[in-house]
C-alpha positions as CSV (number, residue, x, y, z in Angstrom):
1,X,75.8,76.1,246.9
2,X,74.0,78.3,244.7
3,X,77.0,79.3,243.0
4,X,77.7,75.7,241.7
5,X,73.6,75.0,240.8
6,X,74.6,78.1,238.6
7,X,77.9,76.8,236.8
8,X,76.1,73.3,236.5
9,X,72.9,74.9,235.2
10,X,74.8,77.0,232.3
11,X,76.4,73.4,231.8
12,X,73.6,71.9,231.1
13,X,71.8,74.7,229.2
14,X,74.9,74.4,227.0
15,X,74.3,70.8,226.6
16,X,71.0,70.9,225.3
17,X,72.1,73.1,222.5
18,X,73.7,70.1,221.3
19,X,72.8,67.0,220.2
20,X,74.7,63.7,222.1
21,X,76.5,62.3,219.5
22,X,77.5,59.0,221.4
23,X,80.7,59.9,221.9
24,X,82.4,60.5,224.9
25,X,85.5,62.6,225.8
26,X,87.6,60.9,228.7
27,X,90.7,62.3,230.4
28,X,91.7,59.6,232.8
29,X,93.4,56.7,231.3
30,X,91.3,53.9,233.5
31,X,88.8,52.5,231.5
32,X,85.3,53.3,233.1
33,X,82.3,50.7,233.6
34,X,78.9,51.5,233.4
35,X,78.1,51.5,237.2
36,X,81.1,54.2,237.2
37,X,79.5,56.6,235.0
38,X,75.8,56.5,235.5
39,X,75.6,60.1,235.1
40,X,77.6,60.0,231.4
41,X,74.3,60.2,229.3
42,X,74.6,64.2,229.7
43,X,77.2,65.5,227.1
44,X,77.7,68.4,229.4
45,X,79.2,65.9,232.1
46,X,80.9,64.4,229.7
47,X,83.0,67.4,228.2
48,X,82.9,70.0,231.2
49,X,83.2,67.1,234.1
50,X,85.4,65.0,232.9
51,X,87.6,67.1,229.8
52,X,87.9,66.7,226.6
53,X,91.9,66.5,226.2
54,X,93.1,62.8,225.6
55,X,91.8,59.6,223.4
56,X,88.4,59.4,223.2
57,X,85.9,56.3,222.5
58,X,83.6,55.3,219.7
59,X,81.7,52.3,219.7
60,X,83.9,50.5,222.4
61,X,86.8,51.2,220.3
62,X,89.9,53.8,220.9
63,X,90.7,55.7,217.5
64,X,94.4,56.1,216.8
65,X,96.0,59.6,216.7
66,X,96.2,61.4,214.0
67,X,99.0,60.7,211.7
68,X,101.5,63.5,210.9
69,X,100.5,63.6,207.1
70,X,96.9,64.0,207.7
71,X,97.7,67.1,210.2
72,X,99.3,68.8,208.0
73,X,96.9,68.7,205.4
74,X,94.2,69.9,207.6
75,X,96.5,72.5,208.7
76,X,97.4,73.3,205.1
77,X,93.7,73.3,204.3
78,X,92.3,75.4,207.2
79,X,95.4,78.2,206.6
80,X,94.3,77.9,203.1
81,X,90.8,78.7,203.6
82,X,91.8,81.4,205.9
83,X,93.7,83.4,203.3
84,X,91.5,82.8,201.0
85,X,88.5,84.3,202.8
86,X,91.3,87.3,204.1
87,X,92.0,87.7,200.9
88,X,88.5,88.2,199.9
89,X,87.5,90.5,202.5
90,X,90.8,92.8,201.7
91,X,89.6,92.9,198.4
92,X,86.3,94.1,199.0
93,X,87.5,96.5,201.5
94,X,90.0,97.8,198.4
95,X,87.2,98.0,196.0
96,X,85.1,99.9,198.4
97,X,87.7,102.3,199.6
98,X,89.0,102.8,196.2
99,X,85.6,103.5,194.5
100,X,85.6,106.8,192.8
101,X,89.5,107.4,193.1
102,X,90.1,106.7,189.6
103,X,88.5,110.2,188.4
104,X,91.2,111.9,190.8
105,X,94.0,113.6,189.7
106,X,96.5,110.9,191.5
107,X,94.2,108.1,190.7
108,X,94.3,109.4,186.8
109,X,98.6,109.4,187.1
110,X,99.1,105.9,188.8
111,X,96.6,104.3,186.3
112,X,98.2,105.8,183.6
113,X,101.5,104.2,184.7
114,X,100.1,100.8,185.5
115,X,98.4,100.6,182.1
116,X,102.3,101.4,180.7
117,X,103.7,99.0,183.0
118,X,101.0,96.0,182.2
119,X,101.5,96.9,178.6
120,X,105.1,96.3,178.1
121,X,104.9,92.8,180.6
122,X,101.8,91.5,178.3
123,X,103.6,89.2,176.7
124,X,104.0,86.9,179.8
125,X,100.5,86.1,179.3
126,X,101.4,84.1,175.9
127,X,103.6,81.8,178.2
128,X,100.4,80.8,180.2
129,X,98.1,78.0,179.1
130,X,95.0,79.9,177.1
131,X,92.2,78.4,179.9
132,X,94.0,80.2,182.8
133,X,93.4,83.7,184.1
134,X,96.8,85.8,184.1
135,X,95.2,87.7,187.2
136,X,94.9,84.4,189.0
137,X,97.9,82.2,187.9
138,X,100.6,85.1,188.5
139,X,100.1,85.5,191.7
140,X,100.2,82.1,192.6
141,X,103.5,81.8,190.4
142,X,104.7,84.7,192.7
143,X,103.7,83.1,196.0
144,X,105.4,80.3,194.9
145,X,108.4,82.0,194.4
146,X,108.1,83.7,197.9
147,X,108.0,80.1,199.2
148,X,110.9,79.1,197.2
149,X,112.9,81.5,198.8
150,X,112.0,81.3,202.4
151,X,112.6,77.1,202.0
152,X,116.0,78.1,200.5
153,X,116.5,80.4,203.6
154,X,115.1,77.9,206.2
155,X,117.3,74.7,204.7
156,X,120.4,77.0,204.8
157,X,119.2,78.1,208.7
158,X,119.4,74.4,209.7
159,X,122.6,73.2,208.1
160,X,124.1,76.4,209.9
161,X,122.4,75.2,213.2
162,X,124.1,71.8,212.5
163,X,127.1,72.8,212.2
164,X,127.8,75.2,215.2
165,X,125.9,72.8,217.4
166,X,127.5,69.7,219.3
167,X,124.8,67.2,218.5
168,X,124.7,63.5,217.9
169,X,125.0,61.7,214.4
170,X,121.3,61.2,214.7
171,X,120.6,64.7,214.8
172,X,122.7,65.5,212.0
173,X,120.9,63.1,210.0
174,X,117.5,64.6,211.0
175,X,118.8,68.0,209.7
176,X,120.0,67.1,206.5
177,X,116.7,65.1,205.4
178,X,114.7,67.9,206.4
179,X,116.5,69.9,204.4
180,X,116.2,67.4,201.6
181,X,113.0,67.1,202.0
182,X,112.1,71.0,201.8
183,X,113.8,70.7,198.8
184,X,112.0,68.3,197.4
185,X,108.8,69.9,198.4
186,X,109.5,73.1,196.5
187,X,110.9,71.3,193.1
188,X,107.4,69.4,193.4
189,X,105.2,72.5,194.3
190,X,107.1,74.3,191.3
191,X,107.0,71.5,188.6
192,X,103.3,70.9,189.5
193,X,102.4,74.3,188.5
194,X,105.0,75.0,185.3
195,X,104.2,71.2,183.9
196,X,100.5,71.3,184.6
197,X,99.7,70.3,180.7
198,X,96.9,72.7,179.5
199,X,93.1,71.8,180.0
200,X,93.5,71.0,183.7
201,X,92.0,73.5,186.6
202,X,94.6,75.6,188.0
203,X,93.8,75.0,191.8
204,X,96.2,76.1,194.4
205,X,94.8,74.0,196.6
206,X,95.2,70.6,194.8
207,X,98.6,71.5,193.8
208,X,99.8,71.8,197.7
209,X,97.8,68.8,198.2
210,X,99.9,66.9,195.1
211,X,103.2,68.1,196.3
212,X,102.4,67.6,200.6
213,X,103.7,64.1,200.3
214,X,104.6,63.7,204.0
215,X,104.0,60.0,205.8
216,X,103.9,59.6,209.4
217,X,106.1,57.1,210.1
218,X,109.5,56.2,209.8
219,X,110.8,56.9,206.7
220,X,114.5,56.1,205.2
221,X,116.6,58.4,203.6
222,X,116.2,58.6,199.8
223,X,119.2,57.1,197.4
224,X,120.9,60.3,196.0
225,X,121.0,60.0,192.2
226,X,124.0,58.5,190.8
227,X,126.7,61.0,189.4
228,X,127.6,61.1,186.1
229,X,130.5,59.0,184.5
230,X,132.4,60.5,181.9
231,X,134.5,57.9,180.0
232,X,138.0,58.6,178.7
233,X,138.4,60.5,175.6
234,X,137.9,57.9,172.2
235,X,137.1,60.0,169.9
236,X,139.1,60.3,166.2
237,X,139.7,64.2,165.6
238,X,140.2,67.1,162.9
239,X,141.5,70.2,162.6
240,X,139.7,72.8,160.7
241,X,141.3,75.9,158.8
242,X,140.4,77.9,161.9
243,X,142.3,75.6,164.1
244,X,139.3,74.5,165.8
245,X,138.9,70.2,166.3
246,X,135.9,68.5,165.9
247,X,135.7,64.8,167.4
248,X,133.8,62.2,164.9
249,X,133.5,58.6,165.0
250,X,132.6,56.4,162.0
251,X,130.9,53.2,161.8
252,X,129.6,50.8,158.9
253,X,132.3,50.5,155.8
254,X,134.9,52.0,155.2
255,X,135.4,54.6,152.6
256,X,136.9,52.9,150.0
257,X,134.1,50.7,150.1
258,X,131.0,52.4,150.9
259,X,128.3,52.9,148.5
260,X,126.5,55.6,150.4
261,X,128.0,58.2,153.0
262,X,125.9,60.0,155.8
263,X,126.9,62.2,158.1
264,X,124.6,62.6,161.1
265,X,124.7,66.1,163.7
266,X,123.1,65.3,166.8
267,X,120.7,66.6,168.9
268,X,120.5,69.6,172.1
269,X,121.8,67.3,175.2
270,X,123.3,64.7,173.1
271,X,126.7,63.7,171.2
272,X,128.7,61.5,168.3
273,X,127.7,58.6,170.5
274,X,124.1,58.8,169.1
275,X,123.2,58.6,166.0
276,X,121.0,56.2,165.1
277,X,120.6,54.5,168.7
278,X,120.9,51.4,168.6
279,X,121.6,50.7,164.8
280,X,124.2,47.9,164.6
281,X,126.9,47.9,162.4
282,X,126.2,44.3,160.4
283,X,123.1,46.4,159.2
284,X,125.3,49.3,158.0
285,X,127.5,46.9,155.9
286,X,124.5,45.2,154.5
287,X,123.4,48.3,153.1
288,X,127.2,49.4,152.1
289,X,126.9,52.7,154.1
290,X,129.6,54.4,155.8
291,X,127.7,56.7,158.6
292,X,129.8,59.0,160.3
293,X,128.4,61.1,163.7
294,X,130.6,64.3,164.9
295,X,130.2,66.4,168.4
296,X,129.1,69.9,167.4
297,X,131.0,72.8,168.7
298,X,131.6,72.9,172.4
299,X,129.9,69.4,172.9
300,X,131.5,66.1,173.9
301,X,135.2,66.6,172.5
302,X,135.1,69.4,170.0
303,X,136.1,72.6,170.3
304,X,134.1,75.3,170.8
305,X,133.1,78.0,168.2
306,X,133.0,81.6,169.4
307,X,130.5,82.9,167.6
308,X,128.5,79.7,165.5
309,X,125.5,79.9,164.0
310,X,123.3,77.3,161.3
311,X,126.2,79.0,158.5
312,X,129.4,78.0,160.3
313,X,127.2,74.5,161.1
314,X,127.0,74.1,157.5
315,X,130.6,74.7,156.9
316,X,131.9,72.5,159.7
317,X,130.0,69.8,157.9
318,X,131.5,70.6,154.7
319,X,134.9,70.8,156.0
320,X,134.7,67.1,158.0
321,X,133.4,65.6,154.9
322,X,136.4,66.8,152.7
323,X,138.9,65.7,155.4
324,X,137.6,62.5,155.2
325,X,137.7,61.8,151.7
326,X,134.1,62.3,150.9
327,X,134.0,63.5,147.6
328,X,131.1,62.4,146.1
329,X,127.3,63.8,147.6
330,X,126.7,62.6,151.4
331,X,123.6,62.2,153.1
332,X,122.5,64.5,156.2
333,X,120.3,62.8,159.2
334,X,118.7,64.5,161.4
335,X,116.6,63.8,164.7
336,X,114.9,66.2,166.6
337,X,116.6,69.3,167.0
338,X,119.5,68.1,165.0
339,X,117.4,68.8,161.8
340,X,118.1,72.4,162.1
341,X,121.9,71.5,161.2
342,X,120.2,69.4,158.2
343,X,118.7,72.3,156.8
344,X,121.3,74.4,157.0
345,X,123.4,72.1,155.0
346,X,120.4,71.9,152.3
347,X,120.4,75.8,152.4
348,X,124.1,76.7,152.3
349,X,125.9,73.4,150.4
350,X,122.8,71.9,148.2
351,X,125.1,71.1,145.4
352,X,127.0,68.4,147.8
353,X,124.2,67.1,149.7
354,X,122.2,63.5,148.1
355,X,119.4,63.5,150.4
356,X,118.3,64.3,153.7
357,X,116.8,62.0,156.2
358,X,114.8,63.7,159.2
359,X,113.2,62.3,162.2
360,X,110.1,64.3,164.5
361,X,112.1,67.0,162.7
362,X,112.1,70.5,164.7
363,X,111.0,73.5,162.9
364,X,111.4,77.1,164.3
365,X,108.6,77.7,166.4
366,X,108.8,81.5,165.5
367,X,109.3,81.4,161.8
368,X,107.0,84.0,160.4
369,X,105.4,81.4,157.8
370,X,103.6,79.8,160.7
371,X,100.2,80.9,160.9
372,X,98.0,81.4,164.1
373,X,96.2,77.6,163.8
374,X,99.7,76.2,162.9
375,X,101.3,78.1,165.6
376,X,98.7,77.1,168.1
377,X,99.2,73.1,167.4
378,X,102.9,73.3,167.8
379,X,102.7,75.1,170.9
380,X,100.1,73.2,172.3
381,X,101.5,70.2,174.2
382,X,104.3,72.1,175.6
383,X,104.7,72.1,179.5
384,X,104.6,75.8,180.9
385,X,108.5,75.1,181.6
386,X,109.2,74.8,178.0
387,X,107.2,77.8,177.0
388,X,109.6,79.7,180.2
389,X,112.9,78.1,178.8
390,X,112.0,79.3,175.1
391,X,111.0,82.7,176.5
392,X,114.3,82.8,178.2
393,X,116.6,81.6,175.0
394,X,114.6,84.8,172.6
395,X,114.7,87.4,175.8
396,X,117.6,86.8,178.4
397,X,119.7,83.9,176.9
398,X,122.1,84.9,179.9
399,X,119.2,83.0,182.6
400,X,119.7,79.5,181.0
401,X,123.1,78.5,182.3
402,X,121.6,78.8,185.9
403,X,118.7,76.4,185.0
404,X,121.0,74.2,183.1
405,X,123.6,74.0,186.3
406,X,120.9,72.8,188.1
407,X,119.5,69.9,185.8
408,X,121.8,67.7,183.6
409,X,125.4,70.2,184.6
410,X,124.7,69.4,187.8
411,X,127.1,66.2,187.7
412,X,124.3,64.1,188.2
413,X,122.0,61.6,186.5
414,X,118.2,62.7,185.7
415,X,114.8,61.9,184.1
416,X,114.7,63.4,179.9
417,X,111.3,64.3,180.6
418,X,112.3,66.7,183.6
419,X,115.8,67.8,182.3
420,X,113.7,69.0,178.9
421,X,110.8,69.6,180.1
422,X,108.8,67.5,177.7
423,X,105.5,65.8,177.5
424,X,105.3,62.0,176.1
425,X,102.8,59.7,174.9
426,X,102.4,56.1,176.9
427,X,104.7,54.2,174.2
428,X,107.5,56.7,175.4
429,X,107.1,56.4,178.7
430,X,107.6,52.7,177.9
431,X,110.6,52.7,176.5
432,X,112.1,55.5,178.7
433,X,111.7,52.7,181.7
434,X,113.8,50.0,179.9
435,X,117.2,49.7,181.1
436,X,118.5,49.7,177.7
437,X,117.4,53.1,177.3
438,X,118.5,54.3,180.2
439,X,121.8,52.7,179.9
440,X,122.2,54.1,176.2
441,X,121.0,57.8,177.8
442,X,123.3,58.2,180.5
443,X,126.4,57.4,178.0
444,X,125.3,60.5,175.1
445,X,124.3,62.8,178.1
446,X,127.9,61.9,179.7
447,X,129.4,62.8,176.8
448,X,127.6,65.8,176.0
449,X,128.5,67.6,179.1
450,X,132.0,66.6,178.9
451,X,133.5,70.0,179.0
452,X,130.6,71.0,181.8
453,X,130.2,74.6,179.7
454,X,126.8,75.7,179.6
455,X,127.7,78.0,176.5
456,X,127.0,75.6,173.9
457,X,124.0,74.7,175.0
458,X,122.9,77.9,175.7
459,X,124.2,78.8,171.7
460,X,122.2,76.1,170.4
461,X,119.1,77.1,172.6
462,X,118.9,80.1,171.1
463,X,119.6,78.7,167.6
464,X,116.6,76.9,167.5
465,X,114.3,80.3,168.4
466,X,116.2,83.0,166.4
467,X,115.9,83.7,162.8
468,X,117.9,81.3,161.1
469,X,118.9,83.6,157.7
470,X,116.0,81.1,155.7
471,X,113.4,79.7,155.7
472,X,112.1,76.1,154.9
473,X,110.1,77.8,151.5
474,X,114.0,79.0,150.4
475,X,115.1,75.3,150.4
476,X,112.8,74.1,147.3
477,X,111.6,77.0,144.8
478,X,109.5,77.0,141.9
479,X,110.3,79.6,139.2
480,X,107.6,80.6,136.4
481,X,109.2,81.3,133.3
482,X,108.5,85.1,132.4
483,X,105.8,85.5,130.1
484,X,105.1,89.0,128.9
485,X,102.2,89.9,126.9
486,X,98.1,90.1,128.0
487,X,97.9,87.0,125.6
488,X,100.2,84.8,127.4
489,X,98.5,86.0,130.4
490,X,95.6,84.9,129.1
491,X,96.6,81.7,128.6
492,X,97.8,81.0,131.7
493,X,94.5,80.7,133.0
494,X,93.8,77.8,130.7
495,X,97.0,75.9,130.3
496,X,99.3,74.9,132.8
497,X,102.8,77.3,133.2
498,X,105.8,75.5,133.2
499,X,107.7,75.9,136.0
500,X,111.4,74.6,137.0
501,X,112.7,74.0,140.6
502,X,115.6,75.6,142.1
503,X,117.7,75.3,145.3
504,X,117.9,71.8,147.1
505,X,116.9,69.0,144.3
506,X,117.5,66.1,146.2
507,X,115.0,63.7,148.3
508,X,113.6,65.4,151.4
509,X,112.3,61.8,153.8
510,X,110.8,63.0,157.0
511,X,109.0,60.8,159.6
512,X,106.4,61.7,162.3
513,X,105.2,59.9,164.8
514,X,101.3,60.7,165.6
515,X,101.9,60.3,169.2
516,X,105.0,62.5,169.1
517,X,103.8,65.3,172.0
518,X,107.6,66.8,171.9
519,X,107.4,68.0,168.5
520,X,104.2,67.4,167.3
521,X,102.7,66.3,163.9
522,X,101.8,69.7,163.1
523,X,106.1,70.6,162.9
524,X,105.7,68.2,160.0
525,X,102.8,69.1,158.6
526,X,104.0,73.1,158.1
527,X,107.5,71.6,156.6
528,X,105.5,69.8,153.9
529,X,103.3,72.8,153.4
530,X,106.7,74.6,152.5
531,X,108.1,71.7,151.2
532,X,105.9,69.8,148.9
533,X,108.2,67.4,147.2
534,X,108.8,66.0,150.4
535,X,107.7,62.7,151.4
536,X,106.3,61.9,154.5
537,X,106.3,58.8,156.2
538,X,103.6,58.8,159.0
539,X,103.6,56.6,161.7
540,X,100.2,56.5,164.0
541,X,101.5,54.8,167.2
542,X,105.2,56.2,167.3
543,X,106.3,58.8,169.9
544,X,109.4,60.8,169.5
545,X,111.5,58.1,170.7
546,X,109.5,54.7,170.4
547,X,110.8,54.6,166.0
548,X,114.2,56.2,166.1
549,X,115.6,54.2,169.4
550,X,116.9,50.9,169.5
551,X,114.3,49.2,167.1
552,X,116.0,46.9,164.8
553,X,113.4,46.7,162.3
554,X,112.7,50.1,162.3
555,X,116.1,50.8,161.0
556,X,115.9,48.3,158.5
557,X,113.2,49.6,157.3
558,X,114.7,53.4,157.1
559,X,117.6,52.1,155.4
560,X,115.7,50.1,152.7
561,X,113.2,53.1,152.0
562,X,116.5,55.8,151.4
563,X,118.9,53.1,149.7
564,X,116.8,50.6,148.2
565,X,117.9,46.4,148.4
566,X,120.8,46.0,150.3
567,X,123.7,45.3,147.9
568,X,126.6,45.3,150.9
569,X,129.4,47.1,150.0
570,X,131.8,47.8,147.3
571,X,134.6,45.3,146.1
572,X,137.9,46.6,146.7
573,X,140.8,46.8,144.0
574,X,142.2,43.4,145.2
575,X,138.7,41.6,144.5
576,X,138.5,43.1,141.5
577,X,142.0,42.6,140.1
578,X,140.9,38.8,141.4
579,X,137.9,38.4,139.7
580,X,139.2,40.1,136.3
581,X,142.4,37.6,136.5
582,X,140.0,34.8,136.9
583,X,137.6,35.7,134.3
584,X,140.9,36.1,131.9
585,X,142.0,32.6,133.0
586,X,138.3,31.3,132.2
587,X,138.5,32.6,128.7
588,X,142.2,31.8,128.0
589,X,141.1,28.0,129.0
590,X,138.1,28.1,126.9
591,X,139.9,29.3,123.8
592,X,142.7,26.7,123.7
593,X,139.9,24.0,124.2
594,X,138.5,25.5,121.2
595,X,141.6,25.3,119.4
596,X,142.6,21.7,120.5
597,X,139.0,20.9,118.8
């Protein structure tokens, strides 16, 4: 009896230390009435007398069991807090233990090697947003990398286990679904870190909560992405002097009736099908334009080039024009990264270029003429993943095919902003949701990756960030007449020195959307600083895609700026002969009537 009393006593003492919250934890399934629980006012009896396992009642209503999502979130949060406290404790212990070690011989040796290694790897900090501490960011990136490796091993184990077992089809579907869920989790986790825009706090807990989107209810399997459909070959071809073939297509008026000829190299992850996306044939005929687009080497149906550069790109454009019978000067149109091929044409074959029209023109982000402010503005809107891809293109280009085969070379459709690591404005996002854009984009991408080879894409990426062989300042150069003598030098302070232009003397038109986050306005401002004669058209509400893609009014406005009022195609020889004959007949009739009078 004494032992029982002592047991009740210590339970009552424990219960007296905790306020009664009014919550009754019960183990039995039979609901209790007020008569059956006279002593339930004591928290100690409610917990220790009946047990706390099972559902509980609050306010007369039974609370439902926590769903799986809440459990997982609670587990992750608790684990994160424990690991954080453990890390702090270990760090404090390490600091106390290593205090004064730097002054020892071993400490000095290790410190020297550590400084050497950190100095070599310090350039990696340039690819982190400015508001993030490298000491905090890189451990998290490494941790995510390890999580990805562990997730991959876990998925492989589940797949092998499914193959070896004799389970039912339902079990097989569960295994496959868990594998896809793990892949989705890792992908979302990586994108949350790599694609986070500048200015957001680097909070590991918020990243985990964002990607841990697990519902407790019954979920239907996610519909797999559509496979790329590559249409049968449809391009025309010419053979170059080195034996390669270039695929091209023509729109607008034929060669003999063209008032203007325009050739357009395409941008990254594009093809000859792009040109001016959605431009109507009737509009080209209205302005008398012969519009030629072609596939860059290795893209679409064009043969690859073993060692291509921007000089060879300009030569390919020249040989294409000559093969198509374009003997006069022609216009060059470039969009986004396709602008660098237009810049190359203006530098290497300026005598054949009538003018240049560029839209959201890309410049070399590592051009030595960029000052610190221009460089900061140019890279300010880049995602971390885009910075990483540029870094790989400059330092480790052999790693690029791995990422390409997991995105646009995977044989499946995807989102442009994720494949190209783009940051988009509201107007661009709205355009990308339209079915007409998706249809055009998917057809163009499928044609671009027709050959399934990552080498031309790697070459194009390397060209964007490597030395072009020229600078934009070399396209239009002002030369001052040589002046000798002190008198001429003093005279130059009071009178304007006569100057002349050299290089490409044709017109240069630049269109730039002010809400373009892919090629920001600072890129066009830099080009205008080096090319003061260029005409810049700033568009306040437009983005990277919104003005150039699928806009009939925009296309008419572009052609009217470049070519003036529409005059239609040139008259052919038959029409000229008929008009001359008609004029002769009218003149003969008038002469006969005059003689009769």
